[in-house]
PLY file of the C-alpha trace (Angstrom):
ply
format ascii 1.0
element vertex 612
property float x
property float y
property float z
element edge 611
property int vertex1
property int vertex2
end_header
-30.66 -25.91 6.41
-27.42 -24.08 7.07
-26.28 -21.70 4.37
-22.75 -20.74 3.33
-21.33 -17.42 4.49
-21.84 -15.30 1.35
-20.64 -11.75 0.93
-22.09 -10.33 -2.28
-20.63 -7.55 -4.40
-22.72 -4.76 -5.87
-25.80 -6.30 -7.50
-25.73 -6.43 -11.29
-28.55 -6.93 -13.77
-26.77 -10.01 -15.09
-26.77 -11.52 -11.61
-30.13 -13.25 -11.99
-31.12 -16.85 -11.22
-29.69 -18.94 -14.02
-30.86 -21.94 -15.94
-28.30 -24.73 -15.51
-28.79 -25.96 -19.08
-28.19 -22.50 -20.50
-25.21 -22.05 -18.24
-23.57 -25.29 -19.36
-24.39 -24.55 -23.00
-22.55 -21.24 -22.81
-19.60 -22.80 -20.97
-19.20 -25.56 -23.57
-19.62 -23.14 -26.49
-16.54 -21.20 -25.43
-14.27 -24.20 -26.05
-12.19 -23.47 -22.99
-12.69 -26.71 -21.04
-9.78 -29.17 -21.10
-7.52 -26.75 -22.98
-3.76 -26.60 -22.29
-2.29 -24.07 -19.84
-2.07 -20.52 -21.20
0.23 -17.78 -20.03
-2.59 -15.21 -20.27
-4.47 -16.88 -17.45
-1.39 -18.00 -15.51
-0.08 -14.45 -15.40
-3.19 -13.19 -13.63
-3.30 -16.17 -11.29
0.31 -15.62 -10.25
-0.30 -11.89 -9.85
-3.37 -12.44 -7.69
-1.51 -14.95 -5.49
1.36 -12.48 -5.09
-0.79 -9.44 -4.36
-2.99 -11.20 -1.79
-0.04 -13.21 -0.37
-1.96 -16.48 -0.50
-0.52 -19.96 -1.12
-3.36 -20.94 -3.50
-5.19 -19.17 -6.30
-7.12 -20.55 -9.24
-9.33 -19.91 -12.24
-12.05 -22.57 -12.04
-14.86 -23.59 -14.37
-17.89 -25.56 -13.13
-18.94 -28.35 -15.52
-22.01 -30.56 -15.01
-20.20 -33.07 -12.78
-16.79 -31.59 -12.01
-14.80 -28.48 -11.23
-12.12 -28.00 -13.91
-9.13 -25.78 -13.10
-7.92 -23.67 -15.98
-5.03 -22.04 -14.09
-3.75 -22.32 -10.55
-1.01 -21.57 -8.05
-0.41 -24.03 -5.22
-2.83 -26.72 -6.44
-1.65 -30.07 -7.76
-4.88 -31.19 -9.45
-6.57 -30.13 -12.68
-10.10 -31.03 -11.65
-12.16 -32.13 -8.66
-15.64 -33.60 -8.12
-18.31 -31.00 -7.46
-18.74 -32.18 -3.88
-15.15 -31.08 -3.21
-15.69 -27.64 -4.75
-16.21 -24.37 -2.90
-16.67 -22.50 -6.18
-19.93 -24.23 -7.09
-21.54 -22.47 -4.12
-20.53 -19.06 -5.50
-22.43 -19.30 -8.78
-25.66 -17.77 -7.48
-23.94 -14.58 -6.33
-21.08 -12.35 -7.42
-18.70 -13.21 -4.61
-18.37 -15.88 -1.94
-16.18 -15.27 1.08
-15.53 -17.72 3.91
-13.12 -15.98 6.33
-12.77 -19.03 8.62
-14.17 -22.36 7.45
-13.96 -23.88 10.93
-16.30 -21.17 12.20
-18.79 -21.67 9.36
-21.54 -24.21 10.01
-21.98 -24.88 6.30
-18.32 -25.44 5.38
-16.72 -26.80 8.56
-17.28 -30.41 7.41
-16.46 -29.78 3.75
-14.05 -32.37 2.22
-11.53 -29.63 1.35
-11.57 -28.47 4.97
-11.35 -31.76 6.85
-9.07 -33.23 4.17
-6.47 -31.91 1.75
-5.71 -29.04 1.29
-7.21 -28.18 4.74
-8.75 -24.88 3.67
-9.40 -22.26 6.36
-10.07 -19.32 4.03
-11.77 -19.00 0.66
-12.84 -16.11 -1.49
-14.09 -16.41 -5.06
-15.42 -13.82 -7.48
-17.71 -15.24 -10.15
-16.60 -15.32 -13.80
-19.39 -14.85 -16.35
-19.70 -15.56 -20.04
-20.68 -13.07 -22.75
-24.41 -13.38 -21.92
-23.87 -13.17 -18.16
-24.04 -16.89 -17.37
-21.85 -17.87 -14.38
-19.00 -20.09 -15.56
-16.77 -20.48 -12.51
-14.57 -18.28 -10.32
-11.30 -16.55 -9.82
-10.57 -17.62 -6.26
-7.93 -17.31 -3.54
-7.43 -19.81 -0.72
-5.33 -20.22 2.39
-4.76 -22.73 5.17
-5.09 -19.85 7.67
-8.16 -17.74 8.32
-8.23 -14.25 6.82
-10.43 -11.18 6.97
-10.24 -9.03 3.87
-11.19 -5.38 3.50
-13.79 -3.96 1.16
-10.98 -2.61 -1.01
-9.33 -6.03 -1.23
-12.63 -7.57 -2.30
-12.88 -4.90 -4.99
-9.34 -5.79 -6.14
-10.27 -9.44 -6.53
-13.41 -8.51 -8.45
-11.32 -6.27 -10.73
-8.95 -9.12 -11.48
-11.99 -11.31 -12.11
-13.16 -8.79 -14.70
-9.79 -9.04 -16.42
-10.01 -12.83 -16.52
-13.54 -12.51 -17.95
-12.12 -10.38 -20.73
-9.73 -13.21 -21.62
-12.61 -15.66 -21.72
-14.76 -13.32 -23.84
-11.97 -12.96 -26.37
-11.59 -16.69 -26.80
-11.06 -16.57 -30.55
-8.13 -14.16 -30.26
-6.69 -16.19 -27.42
-7.00 -19.42 -29.38
-5.29 -17.85 -32.39
-2.51 -16.55 -30.20
-2.07 -19.99 -28.61
-1.91 -21.72 -31.97
0.75 -19.29 -33.13
2.56 -19.69 -29.80
2.90 -15.93 -29.72
1.59 -13.14 -27.58
2.45 -10.30 -29.91
-0.19 -7.70 -30.40
-1.59 -8.07 -26.88
-2.29 -4.69 -25.38
-3.72 -3.39 -22.15
-7.46 -2.99 -22.62
-7.57 0.31 -20.71
-4.67 2.24 -22.18
-3.89 0.42 -25.42
-0.24 0.15 -24.39
1.62 -3.16 -24.82
1.28 -5.54 -21.91
4.30 -6.92 -20.10
4.91 -9.66 -22.67
4.75 -7.43 -25.73
6.79 -4.77 -23.94
9.41 -7.43 -23.22
9.48 -8.34 -26.91
10.01 -4.68 -27.84
12.80 -4.44 -25.27
14.50 -7.51 -26.79
14.51 -5.81 -30.19
15.88 -2.55 -28.75
18.60 -4.41 -26.85
19.76 -6.06 -30.06
19.95 -2.69 -31.78
21.73 -0.98 -28.90
24.34 -3.74 -28.73
25.16 -3.21 -32.40
25.33 0.56 -31.96
27.17 0.29 -28.60
24.70 2.61 -26.88
23.22 2.53 -23.40
19.56 1.92 -22.72
17.75 2.89 -19.54
14.88 0.57 -18.59
12.29 2.29 -16.41
9.80 0.72 -14.01
7.34 3.51 -13.17
5.08 3.13 -10.13
2.02 5.31 -9.53
1.77 5.45 -5.74
-1.47 5.55 -3.71
-3.66 4.51 -6.64
-5.84 2.43 -4.36
-6.54 5.50 -2.19
-7.37 7.58 -5.27
-9.75 4.83 -6.42
-11.39 4.47 -3.02
-11.97 8.21 -2.66
-12.73 9.25 -6.25
-13.96 6.05 -7.92
-12.83 3.90 -10.82
-13.69 6.43 -13.51
-11.22 8.95 -12.08
-8.66 6.20 -11.61
-8.98 5.10 -15.23
-8.77 8.70 -16.45
-5.54 9.22 -14.52
-4.01 5.98 -15.80
-4.97 6.85 -19.37
-3.54 10.36 -19.00
-0.23 8.92 -17.78
-0.18 6.50 -20.74
-0.67 9.41 -23.16
2.04 11.46 -21.46
4.44 8.53 -21.58
3.97 8.12 -25.33
3.92 11.83 -26.24
6.39 12.68 -29.05
8.34 15.19 -26.95
9.19 12.69 -24.23
11.56 10.62 -26.44
10.60 7.19 -25.08
11.58 4.36 -27.44
8.99 1.90 -26.06
6.35 1.98 -23.34
4.21 -0.70 -21.71
1.43 -1.00 -19.16
2.71 -3.68 -16.78
-0.15 -3.56 -14.25
-2.84 -1.11 -13.17
-0.41 1.16 -11.31
2.84 0.31 -13.12
4.32 1.22 -16.47
7.51 0.31 -18.26
9.58 2.47 -20.60
12.86 2.38 -22.49
14.90 5.50 -23.22
18.26 5.86 -25.03
21.37 7.34 -23.44
24.40 8.65 -25.27
26.41 8.60 -22.04
25.78 7.58 -18.44
26.28 11.16 -17.27
23.13 12.08 -19.22
20.90 9.82 -17.10
19.22 12.41 -14.86
19.06 15.00 -17.63
17.01 12.49 -19.65
14.90 11.01 -16.85
14.00 14.17 -14.91
11.83 15.71 -17.69
9.94 12.41 -17.96
9.22 12.32 -14.21
8.24 16.00 -14.23
5.82 15.49 -17.12
4.20 12.46 -15.51
3.92 14.21 -12.12
2.13 17.28 -13.46
-1.36 17.68 -11.88
-4.30 16.04 -13.66
-7.78 17.60 -13.69
-10.68 15.12 -13.67
-14.28 16.09 -12.90
-13.20 19.30 -11.15
-10.82 17.25 -9.00
-7.09 17.88 -9.13
-4.86 14.86 -8.63
-1.09 15.22 -8.47
0.39 11.84 -9.49
3.01 10.56 -7.08
5.50 8.76 -9.31
8.55 6.71 -8.39
10.89 5.40 -11.07
13.20 2.40 -10.79
15.98 2.31 -13.38
18.33 -0.39 -14.67
20.95 0.20 -17.35
21.92 -1.98 -20.28
24.47 -3.46 -20.60
25.70 -2.67 -17.06
22.83 -4.29 -15.13
21.87 -7.06 -17.53
21.57 -8.17 -21.12
18.10 -9.75 -21.13
14.68 -8.12 -20.76
13.94 -10.33 -17.75
17.06 -9.21 -15.85
16.64 -5.53 -16.69
12.95 -5.38 -15.83
13.49 -7.29 -12.60
16.34 -5.01 -11.55
14.44 -1.84 -12.47
11.67 -3.14 -10.22
14.15 -4.01 -7.46
15.62 -0.50 -7.66
12.35 0.91 -6.27
13.22 -0.59 -2.89
16.61 1.12 -2.83
17.49 4.70 -1.88
16.49 7.56 -4.14
19.34 8.91 -6.24
17.23 11.91 -7.30
13.68 13.16 -6.76
11.52 10.08 -7.21
14.29 8.27 -9.11
15.91 5.05 -7.90
18.86 3.67 -9.86
19.57 -0.04 -9.60
22.57 -1.24 -7.65
23.42 -4.58 -6.14
22.81 -2.89 -2.81
19.29 -2.09 -4.01
18.83 -5.73 -5.00
19.88 -6.82 -1.50
17.50 -4.25 -0.02
14.69 -5.62 -2.18
15.34 -9.16 -0.96
15.45 -7.95 2.64
12.17 -6.06 2.18
10.58 -9.25 0.91
11.84 -11.17 3.95
10.62 -8.44 6.29
7.19 -8.56 4.71
7.05 -12.34 5.10
8.03 -12.26 8.80
6.40 -9.06 10.03
2.81 -10.26 10.02
3.59 -13.27 12.18
5.63 -11.05 14.49
2.57 -8.83 14.95
0.30 -11.83 15.51
2.72 -13.19 18.12
3.09 -9.74 19.72
6.85 -9.76 19.23
7.04 -6.04 18.50
7.36 -3.70 21.45
6.61 -0.04 22.00
9.19 2.48 23.15
8.09 5.83 24.48
9.84 9.17 23.98
8.74 12.00 26.26
7.21 15.25 25.03
8.43 17.98 27.37
7.38 21.60 27.76
9.96 23.91 26.22
10.94 25.24 29.64
11.64 21.65 30.76
9.23 21.84 33.70
7.00 18.86 32.92
6.25 15.95 30.62
3.00 16.49 28.73
2.94 13.24 26.79
4.85 10.49 24.99
5.23 9.46 21.40
4.88 5.69 21.05
7.39 4.19 18.62
7.47 0.59 17.40
10.61 -1.52 17.77
11.24 -5.02 16.42
14.00 -7.55 16.99
13.53 -10.63 14.80
15.12 -13.99 15.46
16.35 -14.26 11.86
16.78 -10.63 10.82
18.05 -9.24 14.10
17.23 -5.64 14.99
14.98 -4.22 12.28
14.68 -0.45 12.32
11.30 1.28 11.94
12.76 2.93 8.85
12.79 -0.53 7.29
9.66 -2.30 8.48
7.20 0.61 8.66
7.42 1.43 4.91
7.08 -2.27 4.11
3.97 -2.51 6.27
2.45 0.62 4.75
2.67 -0.83 1.23
0.69 -3.92 2.27
-2.93 -3.14 3.16
-3.27 -6.13 5.48
-0.01 -5.40 7.31
-0.80 -1.70 7.51
-4.11 -2.36 9.23
-2.65 -4.99 11.55
0.19 -2.70 12.63
-2.16 0.25 13.18
-4.52 -1.86 15.29
-1.56 -3.25 17.25
-0.22 0.25 17.93
-3.58 1.54 19.14
-4.22 -1.50 21.30
-0.72 -1.54 22.84
-0.77 2.13 23.75
-4.30 1.96 25.13
-3.37 -1.03 27.28
-0.51 0.96 28.80
-2.08 4.43 29.10
-4.49 3.82 32.05
-1.58 2.78 34.28
0.38 6.01 33.86
-0.34 8.34 36.80
-1.53 11.90 36.51
-1.72 14.65 39.09
-5.32 15.83 39.50
-4.32 19.34 38.42
-2.47 18.19 35.30
-3.83 18.29 31.77
-4.38 14.83 30.23
-1.10 13.05 29.48
-1.24 12.52 25.73
-0.02 9.44 23.89
0.96 10.06 20.26
0.79 7.37 17.56
1.86 7.56 13.92
-0.90 6.61 11.47
-0.20 5.60 7.84
-2.22 7.33 5.15
-3.73 4.05 3.90
-5.42 3.58 7.27
-6.38 7.23 7.75
-8.43 7.08 4.54
-9.88 3.64 5.30
-13.63 3.45 5.76
-14.44 2.79 9.41
-11.04 4.00 10.67
-12.50 6.46 13.19
-14.87 3.80 14.53
-11.94 1.42 15.03
-10.06 4.06 17.00
-13.05 4.89 19.19
-13.88 1.26 19.89
-10.26 0.57 20.96
-10.31 3.55 23.31
-13.63 2.46 24.79
-12.49 -1.15 25.22
-9.53 0.00 27.35
-11.38 2.85 29.08
-9.00 5.49 27.74
-10.39 9.00 27.34
-10.18 10.21 23.70
-8.43 13.43 24.82
-5.46 11.27 25.84
-4.77 10.29 22.20
-2.91 12.19 19.48
-2.72 10.80 15.94
0.28 11.92 13.89
0.25 12.09 10.10
2.88 13.25 7.64
2.28 15.99 5.08
2.86 13.56 2.23
0.20 11.19 3.54
-2.44 13.92 3.26
-1.76 14.95 -0.31
-3.65 12.22 -2.15
-6.96 13.79 -1.11
-6.89 16.82 1.16
-10.71 17.16 1.30
-11.07 13.62 2.63
-8.29 14.26 5.15
-10.07 17.36 6.40
-13.32 15.46 6.85
-11.65 12.67 8.85
-9.75 15.18 10.99
-12.95 16.99 11.85
-14.63 13.78 12.98
-11.60 12.86 15.12
-11.46 16.28 16.74
-15.20 16.19 17.42
-14.36 13.25 19.71
-11.49 15.21 21.36
-8.79 13.18 19.59
-5.94 15.51 18.67
-4.32 15.49 15.23
-0.68 16.45 14.65
1.12 17.10 11.37
4.42 15.25 11.66
7.71 16.16 9.95
6.30 19.55 8.96
8.14 21.25 6.11
9.28 18.07 4.35
6.14 17.66 2.20
4.79 19.63 -0.74
2.81 22.88 -0.90
2.72 23.03 2.89
1.48 26.58 3.35
-1.07 26.41 0.54
-3.29 23.96 2.40
-2.12 24.26 6.00
-4.69 26.96 6.82
-7.52 24.60 5.85
-6.45 21.59 7.90
-8.22 21.18 11.28
-5.03 20.42 13.19
-3.97 20.77 16.80
-0.19 20.58 16.48
2.69 21.11 14.06
5.78 18.98 14.62
8.85 20.74 13.24
11.09 18.23 11.47
14.51 17.48 12.95
16.22 18.64 9.75
15.22 22.22 10.61
16.40 21.93 14.22
19.86 20.47 13.53
21.44 23.81 12.56
19.83 25.81 15.35
21.09 28.06 16.94
24.33 28.48 14.96
22.80 29.02 11.49
20.86 32.30 11.37
18.83 31.16 8.36
17.75 28.01 10.20
16.78 30.15 13.20
14.72 32.47 10.99
13.02 29.49 9.35
12.08 27.84 12.66
10.93 31.21 14.00
8.73 31.61 10.94
7.17 28.17 11.39
6.39 28.88 15.03
4.85 32.25 14.14
2.71 30.64 11.44
1.54 27.95 13.85
0.72 30.52 16.51
-1.22 32.57 13.96
-3.29 29.49 13.11
-3.89 28.65 16.77
-1.67 25.54 16.67
0.84 24.23 19.17
4.38 23.41 18.03
6.60 20.45 18.85
10.29 20.58 17.91
11.69 17.16 17.04
15.29 16.02 17.37
16.42 18.46 20.08
19.78 17.27 21.37
21.45 20.30 22.95
20.54 22.74 25.70
21.30 25.69 23.42
18.63 24.44 21.00
16.07 24.09 23.78
16.80 27.54 25.18
16.38 29.22 21.78
13.23 27.27 20.95
11.75 28.29 24.31
12.67 31.90 23.56
11.01 31.68 20.12
7.79 30.44 21.68
7.92 26.73 20.83
5.52 24.81 23.08
6.97 21.32 23.37
10.39 19.69 22.89
11.16 16.12 21.85
14.63 14.66 21.54
17.69 13.06 23.08
18.31 16.12 25.26
15.66 14.78 27.58
15.53 11.08 26.71
15.86 8.50 24.04
12.76 6.34 23.41
12.35 4.11 26.48
10.66 0.87 27.38
7.32 1.44 29.07
8.56 0.78 32.62
11.54 3.08 32.16
9.32 5.77 30.68
7.00 5.48 33.67
9.97 5.83 36.02
11.07 8.95 34.13
7.58 10.38 34.42
7.50 9.79 38.19
10.92 11.38 38.70
10.12 14.58 36.79
10.84 17.49 37.10
14.60 17.42 37.00
17.29 20.02 36.48
18.37 20.61 32.90
0 1
1 2
2 3
3 4
4 5
5 6
6 7
7 8
8 9
9 10
10 11
11 12
12 13
13 14
14 15
15 16
16 17
17 18
18 19
19 20
20 21
21 22
22 23
23 24
24 25
25 26
26 27
27 28
28 29
29 30
30 31
31 32
32 33
33 34
34 35
35 36
36 37
37 38
38 39
39 40
40 41
41 42
42 43
43 44
44 45
45 46
46 47
47 48
48 49
49 50
50 51
51 52
52 53
53 54
54 55
55 56
56 57
57 58
58 59
59 60
60 61
61 62
62 63
63 64
64 65
65 66
66 67
67 68
68 69
69 70
70 71
71 72
72 73
73 74
74 75
75 76
76 77
77 78
78 79
79 80
80 81
81 82
82 83
83 84
84 85
85 86
86 87
87 88
88 89
89 90
90 91
91 92
92 93
93 94
94 95
95 96
96 97
97 98
98 99
99 100
100 101
101 102
102 103
103 104
104 105
105 106
106 107
107 108
108 109
109 110
110 111
111 112
112 113
113 114
114 115
115 116
116 117
117 118
118 119
119 120
120 121
121 122
122 123
123 124
124 125
125 126
126 127
127 128
128 129
129 130
130 131
131 132
132 133
133 134
134 135
135 136
136 137
137 138
138 139
139 140
140 141
141 142
142 143
143 144
144 145
145 146
146 147
147 148
148 149
149 150
150 151
151 152
152 153
153 154
154 155
155 156
156 157
157 158
158 159
159 160
160 161
161 162
162 163
163 164
164 165
165 166
166 167
167 168
168 169
169 170
170 171
171 172
172 173
173 174
174 175
175 176
176 177
177 178
178 179
179 180
180 181
181 182
182 183
183 184
184 185
185 186
186 187
187 188
188 189
189 190
190 191
191 192
192 193
193 194
194 195
195 196
196 197
197 198
198 199
199 200
200 201
201 202
202 203
203 204
204 205
205 206
206 207
207 208
208 209
209 210
210 211
211 212
212 213
213 214
214 215
215 216
216 217
217 218
218 219
219 220
220 221
221 222
222 223
223 224
224 225
225 226
226 227
227 228
228 229
229 230
230 231
231 232
232 233
233 234
234 235
235 236
236 237
237 238
238 239
239 240
240 241
241 242
242 243
243 244
244 245
245 246
246 247
247 248
248 249
249 250
250 251
251 252
252 253
253 254
254 255
255 256
256 257
257 258
258 259
259 260
260 261
261 262
262 263
263 264
264 265
265 266
266 267
267 268
268 269
269 270
270 271
271 272
272 273
273 274
274 275
275 276
276 277
277 278
278 279
279 280
280 281
281 282
282 283
283 284
284 285
285 286
286 287
287 288
288 289
289 290
290 291
291 292
292 293
293 294
294 295
295 296
296 297
297 298
298 299
299 300
300 301
301 302
302 303
303 304
304 305
305 306
306 307
307 308
308 309
309 310
310 311
311 312
312 313
313 314
314 315
315 316
316 317
317 318
318 319
319 320
320 321
321 322
322 323
323 324
324 325
325 326
326 327
327 328
328 329
329 330
330 331
331 332
332 333
333 334
334 335
335 336
336 337
337 338
338 339
339 340
340 341
341 342
342 343
343 344
344 345
345 346
346 347
347 348
348 349
349 350
350 351
351 352
352 353
353 354
354 355
355 356
356 357
357 358
358 359
359 360
360 361
361 362
362 363
363 364
364 365
365 366
366 367
367 368
368 369
369 370
370 371
371 372
372 373
373 374
374 375
375 376
376 377
377 378
378 379
379 380
380 381
381 382
382 383
383 384
384 385
385 386
386 387
387 388
388 389
389 390
390 391
391 392
392 393
393 394
394 395
395 396
396 397
397 398
398 399
399 400
400 401
401 402
402 403
403 404
404 405
405 406
406 407
407 408
408 409
409 410
410 411
411 412
412 413
413 414
414 415
415 416
416 417
417 418
418 419
419 420
420 421
421 422
422 423
423 424
424 425
425 426
426 427
427 428
428 429
429 430
430 431
431 432
432 433
433 434
434 435
435 436
436 437
437 438
438 439
439 440
440 441
441 442
442 443
443 444
444 445
445 446
446 447
447 448
448 449
449 450
450 451
451 452
452 453
453 454
454 455
455 456
456 457
457 458
458 459
459 460
460 461
461 462
462 463
463 464
464 465
465 466
466 467
467 468
468 469
469 470
470 471
471 472
472 473
473 474
474 475
475 476
476 477
477 478
478 479
479 480
480 481
481 482
482 483
483 484
484 485
485 486
486 487
487 488
488 489
489 490
490 491
491 492
492 493
493 494
494 495
495 496
496 497
497 498
498 499
499 500
500 501
501 502
502 503
503 504
504 505
505 506
506 507
507 508
508 509
509 510
510 511
511 512
512 513
513 514
514 515
515 516
516 517
517 518
518 519
519 520
520 521
521 522
522 523
523 524
524 525
525 526
526 527
527 528
528 529
529 530
530 531
531 532
532 533
533 534
534 535
535 536
536 537
537 538
538 539
539 540
540 541
541 542
542 543
543 544
544 545
545 546
546 547
547 548
548 549
549 550
550 551
551 552
552 553
553 554
554 555
555 556
556 557
557 558
558 559
559 560
560 561
561 562
562 563
563 564
564 565
565 566
566 567
567 568
568 569
569 570
570 571
571 572
572 573
573 574
574 575
575 576
576 577
577 578
578 579
579 580
580 581
581 582
582 583
583 584
584 585
585 586
586 587
587 588
588 589
589 590
590 591
591 592
592 593
593 594
594 595
595 596
596 597
597 598
598 599
599 600
600 601
601 602
602 603
603 604
604 605
605 606
606 607
607 608
608 609
609 610
610 611
């Protein structure tokens, strides 16, 4: 008999074969079946659907002859017969994943596949009662096939644990429902008010501030790269960091009127302002306090915090408007270190980012992005030693979308980040074998930018090597570029990955050098091949003596560490001549060429050398 495609989570003691009578007895004892909709459950269902970008998500409970749906997004029914249920097949494990139902012998003829809603993807994490009996699932579904990462499966399981907590606290939930109030609800990890209670506190503070004619700043604080911290250091370290931030946010000296824990990596806060000119004087100490390094289990983590700010009454009069606009501000430009103040421009940027996210994945699937190639030229101008491959995208609806817009959007979405990285590797490897080399020349290198989320991903090196092998490209032809900032979340892990890459003759370059934090303190430990000097340092060369001294110092440091240097953004012959004199190895910039389409880059390569 064919079996469903099951991917199980870590085995748990409670995950034992169950007695159906005991299972049903526990389910019925909770009094949750056939209860009205509750915001507690709906909030998590909406959040899961949003995070995983799926059209359907649900909290299901498996009765003796039916599947009852406690909460859902994208489903029009409240219950279905068991024969139409995917979730019933998950009860004997912790997690059931069907990446493509049409490719699964067990599910390809399932009623929900051949009929409405035409499921192509399903993943459900099992929800258990207080004694460990399986009750149902928290599941996500799509009409398109999907392949999730291990981290994404862990996310879904974490959300399932949160839903279990709601079920286990049925008496408190019932009391709250009868009172039609959600006051007193607090985040179970930090003890801070959840989004609803925080919104209630904000309503009260808004009423007071209106009477006193004072300004309030509403803060949406985002802890960046929390998923990477969790993947590298584990949940215990993650929880310790989140709890430390909660304590810092509520410390007496920080002068926060109200604080809330909005989601695992997001907090809310309200601070008073006597005048608008005081904004940064008030906010900066808060950001500095939150960003101070945290020591956990002999590991030092420096929290990377961004803060979105809206102001009452200027940006809104209701908690909903102010919280939404503080959130939207995070997509706008920084007004100060890590601080983003809401503007209508920021709101437009937020909407555009959302549209970009919605359209970028399909553009990658349809191969509508193209690569441009900018030459890397020896500082004396005698030969091209490689190209940096840069993504370009022109969308039918959005028009020309700059990399500065779509790359950050992709990097914040794990699925998009992986898809774009795989597309970049594949596209460059498809092109590289057709670019000629003279027998006496060193390998012509192709450089690709790699986001931190992918660099730390388990199996990343194997993906790179398999792509190279599939296209018969020698590893020494590839250079992977990373920014300083992308390495900071866990330097030790970065060093380990770099060493593995270099053991396969894949070069590693540190891009935009000098724009990150604590550069020199860890530079000596990184197994790098190349430093790329950021354009901001080159712009004032050779006319500014301080800029010249700074670039000279960087080149000397690189040479002392045995690294090559690449100067970015070189636009004038005087810059090239000085950089050559200082000992810079390679030049990149408009002086030689703008990024070119592949055929034009090949023509440039064939026509080199040329007179400067």
